[in-house]
Each structure stands twice: as structure tokens, then as C-alpha cells.
Residue frames as qw, qx, qy, qz and C-alpha x, y, z in Angstrom:
[[0.615, -0.628, -0.131, -0.458, -24.64, 27.06, -32.62],
 [0.098, -0.550, 0.708, -0.432, -22.92, 26.72, -29.25],
 [0.757, -0.153, 0.446, -0.453, -25.46, 24.14, -28.12],
 [0.897, 0.357, -0.205, -0.164, -24.78, 21.86, -31.08],
 [0.422, 0.536, -0.660, 0.315, -21.13, 21.45, -30.07],
 [0.344, -0.359, 0.653, -0.571, -22.17, 20.81, -26.47],
 [0.887, 0.069, 0.171, -0.424, -24.75, 18.19, -27.52],
 [0.777, 0.450, -0.439, 0.024, -22.09, 16.43, -29.57],
 [0.125, 0.500, -0.723, 0.460, -19.75, 16.34, -26.57],
 [0.564, -0.206, 0.547, -0.583, -22.42, 14.97, -24.24],
 [0.925, 0.205, -0.002, -0.319, -23.67, 12.32, -26.65],
 [0.579, 0.510, -0.612, 0.172, -20.08, 11.19, -27.18],
 [0.166, -0.403, 0.723, -0.536, -19.73, 10.79, -23.41],
 [0.792, -0.027, 0.298, -0.533, -22.92, 8.75, -23.26],
 [0.913, 0.334, -0.193, -0.132, -21.55, 6.29, -25.83],
 [0.631, 0.490, -0.505, 0.327, -17.95, 6.10, -24.63],
 [0.337, -0.608, 0.515, -0.502, -17.90, 6.41, -20.82],
 [0.332, 0.200, -0.919, 0.073, -16.98, 3.15, -19.05],
 [0.014, -0.226, -0.854, 0.468, -19.69, 3.15, -16.37],
 [0.075, -0.659, -0.687, -0.296, -23.46, 3.55, -16.39],
 [0.299, -0.761, -0.355, 0.453, -23.24, 6.18, -13.64],
 [0.239, -0.408, 0.251, 0.845, -21.03, 8.46, -15.77],
 [0.066, 0.282, 0.715, 0.636, -23.28, 7.92, -18.79],
 [0.180, -0.740, -0.645, -0.067, -26.36, 8.95, -16.81],
 [0.297, -0.646, -0.126, 0.692, -24.58, 12.01, -15.43],
 [0.132, -0.149, 0.477, 0.856, -23.91, 13.14, -19.01],
 [0.053, -0.459, -0.794, -0.396, -27.47, 12.23, -19.96],
 [0.185, -0.753, -0.513, 0.369, -28.94, 14.48, -17.26],
 [0.158, -0.542, 0.153, 0.811, -26.98, 17.44, -18.65],
 [0.076, 0.079, 0.728, 0.677, -28.05, 16.48, -22.17],
 [0.074, -0.640, -0.760, -0.083, -31.74, 16.48, -21.22],
 [0.172, -0.742, -0.259, 0.594, -31.38, 19.92, -19.60],
 [0.125, -0.365, 0.411, 0.826, -29.79, 21.31, -22.76],
 [0.036, 0.291, 0.823, 0.486, -32.35, 19.69, -25.08],
 [0.089, -0.735, -0.653, 0.159, -35.24, 21.16, -23.07],
 [0.134, -0.688, -0.015, 0.713, -33.67, 24.61, -23.26],
 [0.131, -0.157, 0.632, 0.747, -33.01, 24.31, -26.98],
 [0.064, 0.435, 0.854, 0.279, -36.56, 23.18, -27.80],
 [0.042, -0.830, -0.475, 0.289, -38.01, 26.43, -26.42],
 [0.250, -0.475, 0.241, 0.808, -35.65, 28.64, -28.43],
 [0.546, 0.724, 0.097, -0.411, -37.00, 30.55, -31.41],
 [0.446, 0.686, -0.514, -0.256, -35.70, 28.95, -34.59],
 [0.351, -0.381, 0.852, -0.070, -34.81, 25.63, -33.01],
 [0.778, 0.288, 0.490, -0.269, -37.56, 23.75, -34.88],
 [0.715, 0.698, -0.016, -0.044, -35.89, 24.52, -38.22],
 [0.138, -0.794, 0.584, 0.097, -32.27, 24.34, -37.13],
 [0.804, 0.358, -0.428, -0.206, -30.51, 21.59, -39.18],
 [0.698, -0.540, 0.465, -0.061, -28.07, 20.22, -36.54],
 [0.776, 0.552, -0.296, -0.073, -25.76, 19.14, -39.37],
 [0.326, 0.564, -0.689, 0.318, -22.78, 18.40, -37.10],
 [0.578, -0.331, 0.554, -0.499, -24.57, 16.23, -34.56],
 [0.426, 0.284, -0.819, -0.258, -23.72, 12.58, -35.23],
 [0.183, 0.002, -0.944, 0.274, -24.91, 10.65, -32.19],
 [0.311, 0.364, 0.587, -0.653, -28.53, 11.75, -31.97],
 [0.157, 0.395, 0.764, 0.485, -31.43, 11.20, -34.35],
 [0.157, 0.469, 0.272, -0.826, -33.34, 14.45, -34.98],
 [0.150, 0.298, 0.805, 0.490, -36.26, 13.96, -37.37],
 [0.301, 0.249, 0.140, -0.910, -38.98, 16.34, -38.53],
 [0.540, 0.400, 0.726, -0.146, -42.35, 14.96, -39.63],
 [0.355, 0.240, 0.586, 0.688, -42.97, 15.37, -43.39],
 [0.039, -0.796, -0.488, -0.356, -45.86, 17.78, -42.66],
 [0.250, 0.405, -0.291, 0.830, -43.68, 19.88, -40.28],
 [0.568, -0.650, -0.234, -0.448, -46.04, 19.36, -37.33],
 [0.717, -0.670, 0.192, -0.015, -43.49, 17.93, -34.91],
 [0.440, 0.635, -0.611, 0.173, -39.85, 17.11, -34.45],
 [0.914, -0.402, -0.049, -0.024, -38.38, 14.20, -32.50],
 [0.102, 0.736, -0.628, 0.232, -35.03, 14.27, -30.68],
 [0.975, -0.131, -0.020, -0.180, -33.95, 10.69, -30.01],
 [0.275, 0.631, -0.701, 0.186, -30.89, 8.91, -28.56],
 [0.921, -0.197, -0.328, -0.073, -29.79, 5.83, -26.62],
 [0.284, -0.704, 0.613, -0.219, -27.71, 4.84, -23.60],
 [0.812, 0.147, -0.565, -0.022, -25.96, 1.46, -24.11],
 [0.602, -0.680, 0.279, -0.313, -25.64, -0.05, -20.63],
 [0.094, -0.572, 0.812, -0.067, -22.99, -2.26, -19.07],
 [0.604, -0.003, 0.763, -0.231, -25.27, -5.31, -18.94],
 [0.212, 0.049, 0.809, 0.547, -25.78, -5.23, -22.73],
 [0.150, 0.718, 0.678, -0.037, -29.24, -3.65, -22.60],
 [0.203, 0.263, 0.216, 0.918, -30.26, -0.23, -23.91],
 [0.016, 0.691, 0.561, -0.456, -32.39, 2.66, -22.65],
 [0.292, 0.450, 0.451, 0.714, -33.87, 5.08, -25.14],
 [0.081, -0.563, -0.328, 0.755, -34.71, 8.76, -24.76],
 [0.204, 0.427, 0.566, 0.675, -36.88, 11.03, -26.86],
 [0.092, 0.502, 0.333, -0.793, -38.62, 14.39, -26.90],
 [0.300, 0.606, 0.625, 0.391, -41.38, 15.51, -29.24],
 [0.115, -0.354, -0.066, 0.926, -41.20, 19.20, -30.11],
 [0.215, 0.651, 0.689, 0.233, -44.35, 20.87, -31.44],
 [0.127, 0.072, 0.071, 0.987, -45.34, 24.36, -32.56],
 [0.105, 0.645, 0.654, -0.381, -48.39, 26.21, -31.26],
 [0.289, 0.437, 0.443, 0.727, -49.65, 28.20, -34.23],
 [0.198, -0.861, -0.397, -0.249, -52.08, 30.35, -32.29],
 [0.499, -0.842, 0.024, 0.201, -49.61, 31.36, -29.62],
 [0.562, 0.748, -0.293, 0.199, -46.64, 31.19, -31.99],
 [0.319, -0.694, 0.605, -0.226, -44.59, 29.29, -29.46],
 [0.586, 0.256, -0.768, -0.039, -42.83, 25.96, -29.05],
 [0.670, -0.441, 0.425, -0.420, -43.59, 23.23, -26.52],
 [0.423, 0.361, -0.828, -0.069, -42.50, 19.64, -26.02],
 [0.899, -0.317, 0.040, -0.301, -43.28, 16.24, -24.53],
 [0.049, -0.553, 0.826, -0.091, -40.67, 14.10, -22.82],
 [0.869, 0.020, -0.379, -0.317, -41.09, 10.38, -23.53],
 [0.485, -0.519, 0.655, -0.257, -40.38, 7.62, -21.01],
 [0.524, 0.296, -0.768, -0.219, -39.00, 4.29, -22.28],
 [0.681, -0.276, 0.483, -0.476, -41.00, 1.50, -20.60],
 [0.735, 0.331, -0.524, -0.275, -39.93, -1.29, -22.95],
 [0.245, 0.288, -0.873, 0.307, -38.18, -3.22, -20.17],
 [0.310, 0.041, 0.692, -0.650, -41.47, -3.46, -18.25],
 [0.663, 0.320, -0.009, -0.677, -43.76, -4.47, -21.13],
 [0.390, -0.003, 0.904, 0.174, -44.85, -7.83, -22.50],
 [0.382, 0.572, 0.709, 0.159, -46.85, -8.35, -25.70],
 [0.114, -0.532, 0.022, 0.839, -45.72, -4.93, -26.88],
 [0.045, 0.048, 0.668, 0.741, -47.08, -5.52, -30.36],
 [0.233, -0.546, -0.742, -0.311, -50.65, -5.32, -29.06],
 [0.337, -0.653, -0.467, 0.491, -50.64, -2.30, -26.75],
 [0.165, 0.833, 0.161, 0.503, -51.25, 1.45, -26.86],
 [0.547, -0.289, -0.335, 0.711, -49.03, 3.81, -24.86],
 [0.011, -0.859, -0.244, -0.451, -50.11, 7.26, -23.67],
 [0.491, -0.871, -0.008, 0.004, -49.14, 9.85, -21.03],
 [0.042, 0.854, -0.519, -0.016, -45.59, 10.02, -22.34],
 [0.721, -0.247, 0.645, 0.047, -45.01, 6.24, -22.08],
 [0.561, 0.681, -0.357, -0.306, -43.29, 4.77, -25.08],
 [0.956, -0.045, 0.232, 0.176, -41.72, 1.55, -26.36],
 [0.176, -0.829, 0.335, 0.411, -38.20, 2.90, -26.74],
 [0.809, 0.306, 0.348, 0.361, -36.31, 2.73, -30.03],
 [0.233, -0.525, 0.278, 0.770, -33.95, 4.75, -32.18],
 [0.592, 0.659, 0.432, -0.169, -35.73, 6.12, -35.25],
 [0.414, -0.163, 0.501, 0.742, -34.40, 6.64, -38.76],
 [0.050, -0.229, -0.565, -0.791, -37.57, 7.69, -40.64],
 [0.313, 0.385, 0.552, -0.669, -41.00, 9.28, -40.16],
 [0.027, 0.243, 0.765, 0.595, -43.70, 8.44, -42.71],
 [0.289, 0.268, 0.349, -0.850, -46.84, 10.57, -42.91],
 [0.062, -0.301, -0.832, -0.462, -50.18, 9.33, -44.20],
 [0.371, 0.031, 0.237, -0.897, -53.68, 10.77, -44.03],
 [0.196, -0.262, -0.911, -0.251, -56.90, 8.80, -43.73],
 [0.262, -0.733, -0.612, -0.144, -60.37, 10.24, -43.15],
 [0.012, -0.879, 0.034, -0.475, -58.84, 13.65, -42.38],
 [0.711, -0.681, 0.170, 0.038, -56.59, 12.19, -39.67],
 [0.305, 0.755, -0.576, 0.073, -52.80, 12.26, -39.66],
 [0.966, -0.238, 0.087, 0.041, -51.05, 8.91, -39.15],
 [0.129, 0.814, -0.565, 0.035, -47.31, 8.88, -38.52],
 [0.995, -0.045, -0.054, 0.067, -45.23, 5.72, -38.87],
 [0.161, -0.844, 0.512, -0.006, -41.77, 5.58, -37.33],
 [0.905, 0.249, -0.328, 0.106, -39.12, 3.13, -38.55],
 [0.357, -0.808, 0.400, -0.244, -36.84, 2.18, -35.66],
 [0.683, 0.283, -0.635, 0.226, -34.02, 0.04, -34.29],
 [0.641, -0.670, 0.220, -0.303, -33.55, -1.46, -30.82],
 [0.282, 0.550, -0.773, 0.145, -30.25, -3.04, -29.73],
 [0.846, -0.308, -0.293, -0.321, -32.26, -5.09, -27.19],
 [0.728, -0.604, 0.322, -0.036, -29.60, -7.22, -25.43],
 [0.258, -0.592, 0.716, 0.266, -26.48, -9.39, -25.84],
 [0.460, 0.049, 0.871, 0.164, -28.25, -12.01, -27.95],
 [0.324, 0.582, 0.688, 0.287, -30.87, -10.32, -30.12],
 [0.043, -0.182, 0.096, 0.978, -31.71, -7.07, -31.90],
 [0.311, 0.610, 0.702, -0.198, -35.07, -5.64, -32.97],
 [0.044, 0.137, 0.392, 0.909, -36.48, -3.68, -35.89],
 [0.090, 0.516, 0.682, -0.510, -39.63, -1.73, -35.11],
 [0.036, -0.409, -0.461, -0.787, -42.48, -0.13, -37.05],
 [0.092, -0.386, -0.622, 0.675, -44.23, 2.22, -34.61],
 [0.001, -0.660, -0.559, -0.502, -47.55, 4.00, -35.13],
 [0.218, -0.307, -0.368, 0.851, -47.99, 7.51, -33.73],
 [0.009, 0.686, 0.454, 0.568, -50.82, 10.01, -33.76],
 [0.068, 0.080, -0.374, 0.921, -51.54, 13.20, -31.82],
 [0.058, -0.559, -0.816, 0.135, -54.81, 13.20, -29.87],
 [0.032, 0.854, 0.415, 0.311, -57.28, 16.08, -29.65],
 [0.386, -0.907, 0.036, 0.162, -54.98, 17.79, -27.14],
 [0.499, 0.766, -0.390, 0.111, -51.96, 17.29, -29.41],
 [0.508, -0.574, 0.630, -0.125, -50.49, 14.70, -27.04],
 [0.354, 0.401, -0.797, -0.281, -48.66, 11.69, -28.49],
 [0.862, -0.071, 0.365, -0.344, -50.34, 8.28, -28.62],
 [0.109, 0.489, -0.829, -0.248, -48.19, 5.30, -29.64],
 [0.174, 0.060, 0.983, 0.007, -49.69, 2.19, -31.19],
 [0.597, 0.275, 0.069, -0.751, -52.83, 1.57, -33.23],
 [0.669, 0.076, 0.739, -0.023, -54.50, -1.58, -34.62],
 [0.557, 0.740, -0.043, -0.375, -53.64, -0.82, -38.23],
 [0.080, 0.560, -0.789, -0.239, -50.80, -3.25, -39.06],
 [0.910, 0.120, 0.132, -0.375, -52.38, -6.22, -40.83],
 [0.051, -0.504, 0.852, 0.130, -50.03, -9.21, -40.80],
 [0.558, 0.052, -0.752, -0.347, -50.67, -12.77, -41.96],
 [0.407, -0.201, -0.840, 0.298, -51.12, -13.88, -38.35],
 [0.229, -0.767, -0.572, 0.180, -53.41, -11.02, -37.30],
 [0.106, 0.885, 0.088, 0.444, -53.50, -7.32, -36.53],
 [0.641, -0.234, -0.321, 0.657, -50.74, -5.59, -34.57],
 [0.130, -0.961, -0.201, 0.143, -50.47, -2.18, -32.92],
 [0.046, 0.842, -0.499, -0.199, -46.77, -1.97, -33.79],
 [0.951, 0.243, -0.185, 0.037, -44.54, -4.43, -35.58],
 [0.353, -0.753, 0.556, -0.002, -41.45, -5.77, -33.80],
 [0.898, 0.329, -0.290, 0.031, -39.02, -8.06, -35.63],
 [0.517, -0.715, 0.471, -0.024, -36.44, -9.75, -33.39],
 [0.877, 0.421, -0.216, 0.085, -33.38, -11.53, -34.71],
 [0.848, -0.234, -0.067, 0.470, -29.84, -12.69, -33.87],
 [0.068, -0.966, 0.120, 0.221, -27.46, -9.85, -33.10],
 [0.579, -0.323, 0.573, 0.482, -24.79, -11.71, -35.08],
 [0.409, 0.405, 0.626, 0.526, -26.43, -10.65, -38.36],
 [0.063, 0.269, -0.008, -0.961, -27.41, -7.37, -40.00],
 [0.280, 0.576, 0.763, 0.086, -30.87, -6.69, -41.36],
 [0.058, 0.074, 0.211, 0.973, -32.50, -3.85, -43.25],
 [0.073, 0.700, 0.698, -0.133, -35.76, -1.96, -42.89],
 [0.117, -0.259, 0.132, 0.950, -36.49, 1.16, -44.91],
 [0.443, 0.650, 0.443, -0.430, -39.32, 3.05, -46.56],
 [0.336, 0.101, 0.623, 0.699, -39.58, 3.04, -50.35],
 [0.245, 0.502, 0.267, -0.785, -41.59, 6.19, -51.19],
 [0.257, 0.254, -0.602, -0.713, -41.85, 5.32, -54.87],
 [0.445, -0.158, -0.830, -0.298, -43.92, 2.22, -54.10],
 [0.525, -0.504, 0.152, -0.669, -45.23, 3.30, -50.67],
 [0.902, -0.135, -0.409, 0.032, -43.67, 0.20, -49.06],
 [0.383, -0.730, 0.544, -0.159, -41.78, -0.36, -45.84],
 [0.848, 0.307, -0.431, -0.035, -39.39, -3.11, -46.91],
 [0.446, -0.646, 0.574, -0.235, -37.66, -5.44, -44.47],
 [0.225, 0.336, -0.912, -0.073, -35.76, -8.75, -44.40],
 [0.865, -0.214, -0.254, -0.376, -37.81, -11.91, -44.08],
 [0.139, -0.544, 0.753, -0.343, -36.56, -13.68, -40.94],
 [0.914, -0.115, -0.287, -0.262, -36.64, -17.36, -40.10],
 [0.719, -0.599, 0.353, 0.002, -34.94, -19.65, -37.53],
 [0.107, 0.604, -0.771, -0.173, -31.49, -21.03, -38.28],
 [0.753, 0.085, -0.609, -0.233, -31.46, -24.66, -39.32],
 [0.584, -0.112, -0.742, 0.310, -32.17, -26.80, -36.25],
 [0.001, 0.066, -0.431, 0.900, -33.27, -23.84, -34.10],
 [0.023, 0.511, 0.831, -0.217, -36.63, -23.86, -32.35],
 [0.008, 0.615, 0.418, 0.668, -39.33, -21.57, -33.68],
 [0.413, -0.852, -0.252, -0.202, -39.88, -18.59, -31.38],
 [0.668, -0.527, 0.044, 0.524, -36.29, -18.40, -30.09],
 [0.400, 0.910, 0.108, 0.023, -35.60, -15.12, -31.85],
 [0.288, -0.795, 0.465, 0.263, -31.91, -14.91, -30.96],
 [0.519, -0.118, 0.770, 0.353, -31.53, -17.64, -33.61],
 [0.539, 0.726, 0.421, -0.076, -33.53, -15.88, -36.35],
 [0.335, -0.376, 0.419, 0.756, -31.65, -14.70, -39.46],
 [0.491, 0.558, -0.129, -0.657, -32.54, -13.21, -42.87],
 [0.748, 0.122, 0.643, 0.109, -33.30, -15.75, -45.60],
 [0.257, -0.185, 0.501, 0.805, -32.31, -13.36, -48.44],
 [0.007, 0.570, 0.657, 0.494, -35.90, -12.53, -49.36],
 [0.006, 0.003, -0.257, 0.966, -37.88, -9.44, -48.37],
 [0.048, -0.657, -0.752, -0.007, -41.37, -8.69, -47.15],
 [0.096, 0.210, 0.024, 0.973, -43.08, -5.34, -46.92],
 [0.072, 0.610, 0.646, -0.453, -45.91, -3.25, -45.57],
 [0.106, 0.285, 0.423, 0.854, -47.99, -1.12, -47.90],
 [0.128, 0.308, 0.483, -0.810, -50.45, 1.58, -46.76],
 [0.200, -0.257, -0.663, -0.674, -54.00, 1.23, -48.10],
 [0.492, -0.580, -0.452, -0.466, -57.33, 2.46, -46.70],
 [0.418, -0.754, 0.219, -0.457, -55.83, 3.60, -43.41],
 [0.873, -0.391, 0.293, -0.013, -53.89, 0.42, -42.65],
 [0.078, 0.631, -0.748, -0.190, -50.46, -1.04, -43.24],
 [0.948, 0.102, 0.142, -0.266, -50.88, -4.41, -44.98],
 [0.534, -0.453, 0.661, 0.270, -48.25, -7.12, -45.28],
 [0.742, 0.594, -0.204, -0.236, -46.92, -8.00, -48.74],
 [0.816, -0.321, 0.436, 0.205, -44.69, -11.07, -49.16],
 [0.707, 0.097, 0.460, 0.528, -41.67, -11.45, -51.45],
 [0.192, 0.950, 0.073, -0.236, -41.17, -7.80, -52.32],
 [0.769, 0.394, 0.028, 0.503, -38.52, -7.21, -55.04],
 [0.378, -0.868, 0.040, 0.319, -35.66, -5.09, -53.71],
 [0.643, 0.626, -0.089, 0.432, -32.98, -3.11, -55.49],
 [0.592, -0.084, -0.325, 0.733, -29.82, -1.74, -53.88],
 [0.177, -0.882, -0.202, -0.388, -30.57, 1.21, -51.63],
 [0.346, 0.419, -0.501, 0.673, -28.05, 3.06, -49.51],
 [0.478, -0.471, 0.241, -0.702, -30.63, 3.46, -46.76],
 [0.952, -0.186, -0.074, -0.232, -30.90, -0.31, -46.34],
 [0.432, 0.584, -0.619, 0.298, -27.53, -0.83, -44.67],
 [0.772, -0.301, -0.550, 0.109, -28.58, -2.52, -41.43],
 [0.415, 0.032, -0.415, 0.809, -27.28, 0.32, -39.24],
 [0.133, -0.764, -0.501, 0.385, -28.89, 2.72, -36.79],
 [0.284, 0.931, 0.169, 0.158, -29.20, 6.35, -37.93],
 [0.084, 0.927, -0.323, 0.173, -26.09, 8.45, -38.50],
 [0.440, 0.451, -0.710, 0.315, -23.12, 7.35, -36.38],
 [0.619, -0.510, 0.270, -0.533, -25.06, 6.22, -33.34],
 [0.973, -0.016, -0.231, -0.006, -23.89, 2.64, -33.77],
 [0.433, 0.528, -0.523, 0.510, -20.48, 3.77, -32.57],
 [0.149, -0.369, 0.646, -0.651, -19.84, 2.47, -29.07],
 [0.820, -0.100, 0.138, -0.546, -22.72, 0.00, -29.18],
 [0.581, -0.200, 0.788, 0.036, -22.52, -3.78, -28.98],
 [0.132, -0.028, 0.824, 0.550, -22.83, -5.91, -32.11],
 [0.557, 0.239, 0.041, -0.794, -25.91, -5.43, -34.25]]
């Protein structure tokens, strides 16, 4: 596909150009191409096997696809971009929603719902599909480079409302300290962590984080893995925390963003 080669060129520019202005120029062209592609017949099933710097994921029930990428900025922060592509069965046509990353303007993000295309930006590696009381619940496993001192791992909840519009966040993540609408783990960007879904046990498994020796609790740029793992397991419509989950070697748990998108980014 001609467009696949062009997308690869533009995403390379976004990661390797020296200035934010040049990155955003390439990004504008990328968005134009993505929007054209998403309306093309056959695009929903196209594999994009040669596209390294963008995460393209299809929901396990084939109801939507997400195109997702990041701009690493000169100040060490990141801005995320995403489109949801859906299929209208009755009209046999494709349509999409453009998402707007508002993470830089949000506090207490673990306790909020985002609608109207707003979204707590991240780069996703997995979509998990569950059903409860005839409703579809999608869980996205994500990564956020955050800034020069800390990195984040994110478990995001997504559902489509009665008009098939995306809604991010739901009070279904039951942690030891209360219920969250999404789970955000923040830690030192001098260390690597893992977060991945284990379908055999229906667990999202992630590193248990704690402050370095002598560091103050709540200063997350000093949080590191303690070599144990916790998890979330889905039961009765909610993700519930499980402590001290046994973990075996898994290639998916490598502490890296999807595909080759880590190239050109700051330390993780």
C-alpha cells in the first residue's frame, strides 16, 4: 500500500526531527493521511505489517480499531494522538473519531470520565474485551513517557455509548485504597517496568512499585520496582487488585512501548 510507506516516512520524521515545529508539520500531514485511509474500503482489515512507529490495534470483537502515536517534545514531555475507526453495519461504511490528548490539563486523572473526544493520552499495546450484563467493556494497556523524571503505565477503561461514541474511564478498578476510573502507575524514568495481559489467567500483571530507600512517599520520580508483581483480575464487571501474582518469563513484558516507537524517545 502506498499509504503505508508514506505513514512510515512521516512517523519517522515525527520521532527524529530536531524541532517541535518540524515534528508538528509532519504530524499535520500524518493526520490528513490517516483520515483518508480510515474511509477507504478494506482499511479496517489491512495489516500494516511494515509500519513500526505507530500502534494500530483492533478490538478482539472487531468493533473498532485504534490508530495511536506520540510526539516527543523538546522539553521532555509527550503529546499523544489517536483515532478510533468504526464500521457502520447498516450503511456498510467506515467512520472515525479523532481523540484530543488533554492529559497536560488534568489533575486527579484516575477519578475522571472523558467524553466528546477528550482523552488521557497514552500509547497502547493491548486491547482487552470483556462483557458484563450484555455490555462491552474494553480495557487498554498503555504507556506514557510523561517527562524528564518519571514515566507512567496506564490501564484505561473504554466503552461506546448508545451513539457509538467513545467514553473513557469508569469506576470499575477496585484497588486496595479505593475505586479508580483508570489506573495510572508513575515511576522513575531510570528504570524499566512491565505491564501486560495474561489471557490464560485473565490478569493484567504489573510491577509492584515503591519509593527508593530514603525517598518520600508520593514523589513518584523516585519509585522503582521491588521485584514482585501485582495484578488486576476481571470479575463481575470490575477489575480487582490481586497482590503478589506469580510471574513467568513473557516476551510481552519487556518494559518497552509497542513496536519500535521507543526509538527517538527519552529514557524510559
